[in-house]
C-alpha positions as CSV (number, residue, x, y, z in Angstrom):
1,M,18.5,28.8,3.9
2,T,21.7,27.0,2.8
3,D,21.1,24.2,5.2
4,E,17.5,23.7,3.9
5,L,18.7,23.7,0.3
6,D,21.3,21.1,1.1
7,L,18.7,18.9,2.8
8,L,16.5,19.2,-0.3
9,R,19.3,18.3,-2.7
10,R,20.3,15.3,-0.7
11,A,16.7,14.1,-0.4
12,N,16.1,14.7,-4.1
13,P,12.3,14.3,-3.9
14,V,11.9,14.9,-7.6
15,P,14.8,13.1,-9.4
16,D,15.4,14.0,-13.1
17,D,14.8,10.3,-14.1
18,G,11.4,10.2,-12.4
19,P,8.2,9.5,-14.3
20,R,6.9,13.1,-13.9
21,F,8.7,16.1,-15.2
22,G,8.4,19.9,-15.3
23,D,5.7,21.5,-13.1
24,G,3.6,18.3,-12.8
25,P,2.4,17.0,-9.4
26,L,4.7,14.9,-7.3
27,D,4.3,11.1,-7.4
28,H,3.7,9.1,-4.2
29,R,7.4,8.4,-3.7
30,A,8.4,12.0,-4.0
31,E,5.6,13.1,-1.6
32,H,6.7,10.5,0.9
33,R,10.4,11.5,0.8
34,L,9.6,15.2,0.9
35,A,7.3,14.7,3.9
36,R,9.9,12.5,5.7
37,L,12.5,15.1,5.1
38,M,10.4,17.8,6.6
39,D,9.4,15.6,9.6
40,N,13.1,14.7,10.3
41,R,14.0,18.3,10.6
42,R,11.7,18.6,13.6
43,T,11.3,22.3,13.0
44,G,8.3,24.2,11.7
45,P,4.8,22.8,11.4
46,R,4.1,19.1,11.7
47,V,3.3,17.4,8.4
48,L,0.3,15.1,8.1
49,R,-1.3,13.1,5.3
50,L,-4.6,14.2,3.7
51,G,-6.0,12.3,0.7
52,G,-2.7,11.2,-0.6
53,R,-1.1,14.6,-0.2
54,F,1.1,16.0,2.6
55,R,0.2,19.3,4.1
56,P,1.2,21.3,7.2
57,V,-1.4,21.3,10.0
58,W,-1.8,25.0,9.8
59,A,-2.8,24.7,6.2
60,L,-5.3,21.9,6.9
61,T,-7.2,23.8,9.6
62,A,-9.5,25.7,7.3
63,A,-10.1,22.6,5.0
64,V,-10.9,20.3,7.8
65,A,-13.2,22.9,9.4
66,A,-15.2,22.8,6.1
67,V,-15.4,19.0,6.5
68,A,-16.8,19.3,10.0
69,A,-19.8,21.2,8.6
70,L,-20.6,18.2,6.4
71,T,-20.6,15.7,9.3
72,S,-24.3,15.9,9.9
73,V,-25.0,15.0,6.3
74,L,-23.0,11.8,6.5
75,L,-24.5,10.2,9.6
76,L,-25.3,6.5,9.4
77,G,-28.7,5.6,10.6
78,G,-29.6,8.7,12.5
79,P,-28.2,11.5,14.6
80,A,-26.8,9.2,17.3
81,A,-24.8,7.0,14.9
82,T,-21.1,7.2,14.0
83,P,-20.2,9.6,11.1
84,A,-19.2,7.9,7.9
85,I,-16.2,10.2,7.8
86,A,-14.8,8.7,11.0
87,A,-11.7,6.6,10.9
88,P,-12.6,3.0,9.8
89,R,-11.9,0.1,12.1
90,P,-9.1,-2.3,11.3
91,L,-9.7,-5.6,9.5
92,A,-10.7,-8.3,11.9
93,V,-9.1,-11.7,11.9
94,L,-11.7,-14.4,11.3
95,A,-12.5,-16.5,14.4
96,D,-11.0,-20.0,14.4
97,S,-9.0,-19.3,11.3
98,T,-5.6,-21.0,11.0
99,P,-2.6,-18.7,10.5
100,V,-0.5,-19.8,7.5
101,P,3.3,-19.2,7.9
102,L,4.6,-16.8,5.3
103,E,7.2,-19.3,4.2
104,Q,4.4,-21.8,3.4
105,L,2.5,-19.2,1.4
106,A,5.6,-18.3,-0.6
107,E,5.9,-22.0,-1.5
108,R,2.2,-21.9,-2.7
109,A,2.9,-18.8,-4.7
110,A,5.9,-20.6,-6.4
111,T,3.7,-23.6,-7.3
112,A,0.9,-21.4,-8.6
113,A,3.4,-19.5,-10.8
114,A,4.5,-22.6,-12.7
115,D,2.5,-21.9,-15.8
116,G,3.2,-18.2,-15.8
117,T,-0.4,-17.1,-15.7
118,P,-1.7,-14.5,-15.1
119,A,0.9,-12.4,-16.8
120,L,2.5,-9.1,-15.7
121,R,0.6,-6.0,-16.8
122,K,1.8,-2.4,-16.6
123,G,-0.7,-0.2,-14.8
124,T,-2.7,-0.6,-11.6
125,H,-6.3,-0.7,-10.2
126,V,-6.4,0.3,-6.5
127,Q,-8.9,1.5,-4.0
128,S,-7.5,3.4,-1.1
129,W,-8.6,5.0,2.2
130,S,-6.4,7.7,3.8
131,L,-6.9,9.6,7.0
132,G,-6.7,13.3,7.1
133,M,-5.8,14.7,10.6
134,S,-5.8,18.1,12.3
135,D,-5.1,19.2,15.9
136,T,-8.3,21.3,15.8
137,E,-10.9,19.1,14.1
138,P,-11.9,15.4,14.0
139,P,-10.1,13.1,11.6
140,V,-11.7,12.4,8.2
141,T,-11.4,9.4,5.9
142,L,-11.0,10.1,2.2
143,P,-11.7,7.1,-0.1
144,E,-10.9,6.9,-3.8
145,E,-10.4,4.4,-6.7
146,R,-7.6,4.8,-9.2
147,I,-7.2,3.0,-12.5
148,V,-4.1,3.4,-14.6
149,R,-3.9,1.7,-18.0
150,W,-1.1,1.6,-20.6
151,T,-1.2,1.0,-24.3
152,A,1.4,-0.7,-26.5
153,D,2.6,2.7,-27.9
154,G,3.6,3.9,-24.4
155,R,0.6,6.1,-23.8
156,H,-1.4,5.8,-20.5
157,T,-4.5,7.1,-18.9
158,E,-5.3,7.7,-15.2
159,L,-8.9,7.7,-13.9
160,V,-9.6,8.7,-10.3
161,V,-13.1,8.1,-8.9
162,A,-14.6,8.9,-5.5
163,T,-16.1,5.7,-4.2
164,D,-16.3,3.7,-1.0
165,P,-17.4,0.1,-1.3
166,R,-18.2,0.1,2.5
167,H,-21.1,2.4,1.8
168,P,-22.2,1.9,-1.8
169,G,-24.5,4.6,-3.2
170,R,-23.8,7.1,-0.4
171,P,-22.1,10.4,-0.8
172,V,-18.3,10.3,-0.8
173,L,-16.0,12.9,0.8
174,T,-13.2,13.9,-1.5
175,D,-10.3,16.3,-1.4
176,E,-10.2,18.2,-4.7
177,D,-7.8,21.1,-5.1
178,G,-7.4,21.2,-1.3
179,E,-11.1,21.6,-0.5
180,P,-12.9,18.7,1.1
181,R,-16.5,18.4,-0.3
182,L,-19.2,15.8,-0.9
183,V,-19.7,14.2,-4.3
184,D,-21.9,11.4,-5.6
185,D,-20.6,7.8,-5.3
186,G,-18.7,7.1,-8.5
187,Q,-18.0,10.8,-9.2
188,V,-15.0,11.2,-11.5
189,I,-12.4,13.3,-9.7
190,S,-9.9,13.4,-12.6
191,R,-9.3,11.8,-16.0
192,Q,-5.9,12.3,-17.6
193,D,-4.4,11.1,-20.8
194,F,-0.6,11.0,-21.1
195,P,1.5,11.0,-24.2
196,P,4.0,8.2,-25.0
197,S,6.7,7.8,-22.4
198,W,9.3,5.2,-21.5
199,S,11.7,4.7,-18.6
200,D,14.3,2.1,-17.7
201,A,14.4,3.1,-14.1
202,P,12.2,1.4,-11.4
203,P,9.3,1.5,-10.6
204,A,8.5,2.4,-14.3
205,A,10.9,-0.3,-15.6
206,R,9.6,-3.9,-15.9
207,P,10.1,-5.7,-12.5
208,P,12.3,-8.9,-12.4
209,R,11.0,-12.3,-11.6
210,D,13.7,-13.4,-9.2
211,T,14.0,-12.5,-5.5
212,G,17.5,-11.0,-5.6
213,G,16.7,-8.9,-8.7
214,L,13.4,-7.8,-7.2
215,R,15.1,-6.6,-4.0
216,A,17.6,-4.6,-6.0
217,Y,14.8,-3.2,-8.1
218,L,12.8,-2.1,-5.1
219,T,15.9,-0.5,-3.6
220,E,16.4,1.6,-6.7
221,A,12.7,2.4,-6.9
222,V,12.7,4.0,-3.4
223,H,16.1,5.6,-3.9
224,G,17.5,4.2,-0.7
225,E,18.5,1.1,1.1
226,I,15.7,-1.1,2.4
227,R,16.8,-2.0,5.9
228,T,13.5,-2.6,7.7
229,T,10.2,-4.4,7.1
230,P,8.2,-1.2,7.0
231,E,10.5,0.1,4.3
232,L,10.0,-3.1,2.3
233,L,6.3,-2.7,2.6
234,Y,6.5,0.9,1.4
235,A,8.6,-0.3,-1.6
236,T,6.0,-3.0,-2.3
237,E,3.3,-0.3,-2.3
238,Q,5.2,1.7,-4.9
239,L,5.6,-1.4,-7.1
240,L,1.9,-2.2,-6.9
241,D,0.9,1.4,-7.7
242,H,2.7,1.0,-11.0
243,W,2.3,-2.7,-12.0
244,T,-0.3,-5.4,-11.8
245,L,2.0,-8.3,-11.0
246,G,1.9,-11.6,-12.8
247,A,2.1,-15.0,-11.1
248,R,5.9,-15.2,-11.3
249,E,6.5,-11.6,-10.1
250,S,4.0,-12.3,-7.2
251,A,5.9,-15.4,-6.3
252,A,9.2,-13.5,-6.2
253,L,7.7,-10.8,-4.0
254,A,6.1,-13.4,-1.7
255,R,9.5,-15.0,-1.2
256,L,11.1,-11.6,-0.5
257,L,8.4,-10.8,2.1
258,A,8.9,-14.3,3.7
259,D,12.5,-13.5,4.2
260,A,11.7,-10.2,6.0
261,E,11.8,-10.0,9.8
262,G,8.8,-9.4,12.0
263,L,5.9,-10.3,9.7
264,R,3.9,-12.7,11.8
265,P,0.9,-14.7,10.6
266,V,-2.4,-13.9,12.4
267,G,-5.0,-15.8,10.4
268,G,-7.6,-15.3,7.8
269,V,-9.4,-12.1,7.0
270,T,-12.0,-10.8,4.6
271,D,-10.6,-7.7,3.0
272,R,-12.6,-4.5,2.3
273,L,-13.5,-5.7,-1.2
274,G,-14.9,-9.0,0.2
275,R,-12.0,-11.2,-0.8
276,P,-10.5,-13.9,1.4
277,G,-6.9,-13.4,2.5
278,Q,-4.2,-14.3,4.9
279,A,-3.0,-11.5,7.2
280,Y,0.6,-10.8,8.4
281,V,1.3,-8.1,11.0
282,H,4.3,-6.1,11.8
283,D,4.5,-3.5,14.7
284,D,7.2,-1.0,13.9
285,G,7.6,0.4,17.4
286,S,6.5,3.9,16.5
287,G,2.8,3.5,17.2
288,V,1.9,2.0,13.8
289,R,0.9,-1.6,13.0
290,H,1.3,-2.8,9.4
291,M,-1.0,-5.5,8.1
292,L,-0.2,-7.3,4.8
293,I,-3.0,-9.2,3.2
294,L,-2.1,-12.0,0.7
295,D,-4.2,-14.2,-1.5
296,P,-4.2,-17.6,0.3
297,S,-3.8,-19.6,-2.9
298,T,-1.4,-17.5,-5.1
299,G,0.4,-15.3,-2.6
300,A,-0.5,-12.2,-4.5
301,V,-0.7,-9.0,-2.4
302,L,-4.3,-8.0,-1.9
303,G,-3.9,-5.1,0.5
304,L,-1.8,-3.1,3.0
305,E,-3.3,-1.6,6.1
306,E,-1.6,0.8,8.6
307,T,-3.3,1.1,12.0
308,F,-2.5,3.3,15.0
309,T,-1.6,1.2,18.1
310,T,-1.7,4.1,20.5
311,D,-4.1,7.0,21.2
312,Q,-3.2,10.4,19.7
313,P,-5.8,12.6,21.4
314,E,-4.4,15.8,19.9
315,Y,-5.6,14.5,16.5
316,G,-8.8,12.7,17.7
317,V,-7.2,9.4,16.8
318,R,-7.6,6.2,18.9
319,A,-5.7,3.0,19.0
320,G,-7.1,0.8,16.3
321,D,-8.0,3.6,13.9
322,V,-6.9,2.9,10.3
323,M,-4.4,5.5,9.1
324,Q,-4.2,4.2,5.5
325,Y,-5.4,1.2,3.5
326,S,-4.9,0.1,-0.1
327,A,-6.6,-2.7,-1.9
328,W,-5.2,-3.8,-5.3
329,M,-7.2,-5.6,-8.0
330,R,-6.4,-7.1,-11.4
């Protein structure tokens, strides 16, 4: 028990300067650090992601079994078609598209930021798809849309809606209180109003507009050194889940990403919201491929995709299945 307590103290998944306090839910960073801590111990049950939360496999079995009973309701085009809850395929690079070097796109972003518009805005608007896995049932994809808006007096609201733009108007699978169930497209999952709050610690603090300052900011935001490109992409996700970047902040981020190792240009894509983008790919060597999608004119981050590069038959996952995808909007 002492060893486990020491591990938790060092990981500090819920720091006292975090945006949430008391008995409230963990934020995404805390979930990630706690799950990584449990995984690194390599003892006890394996931890997997389901709908933005991390749960042990043995706790998921009953929930995913309930999902399996819903599969026949979600068939696309008849009983022989692929279930809508199956893992989505990765974004495809457009044929004959010309890859744009990240260095060049960073220069475009700097030029586009000259007039300072659009401006930075606190809050986010993001659509996400996350894959829930079990070693006893097929994987399921859980889509949702989250909108966070702040007011001048420090109050903010968070609206979470079950929706999947790939299949507009069709029922959406959601994970509410640990129980997967079908809801109507556009169903409000949660609506919360928060009292005034302020923090001078990243990612709640205002992000800087220069590359050096932004790197230091992201390092503090994730409470650890950023040594690898996947760690930088994770920090970017935390930033975009709190802020809608302005032109100058996007330019600083594009330059930071251009300086990272291993992000190679692969060409143009159309993202899951129908927007044109330039894609940059990094294989982290652990069976996961990261795809960064940037606006080809402004360098703003449009999306991040994580895809399996190897089969994992124990979880019903094949190479090419999307593990997680986020698409940010203004």
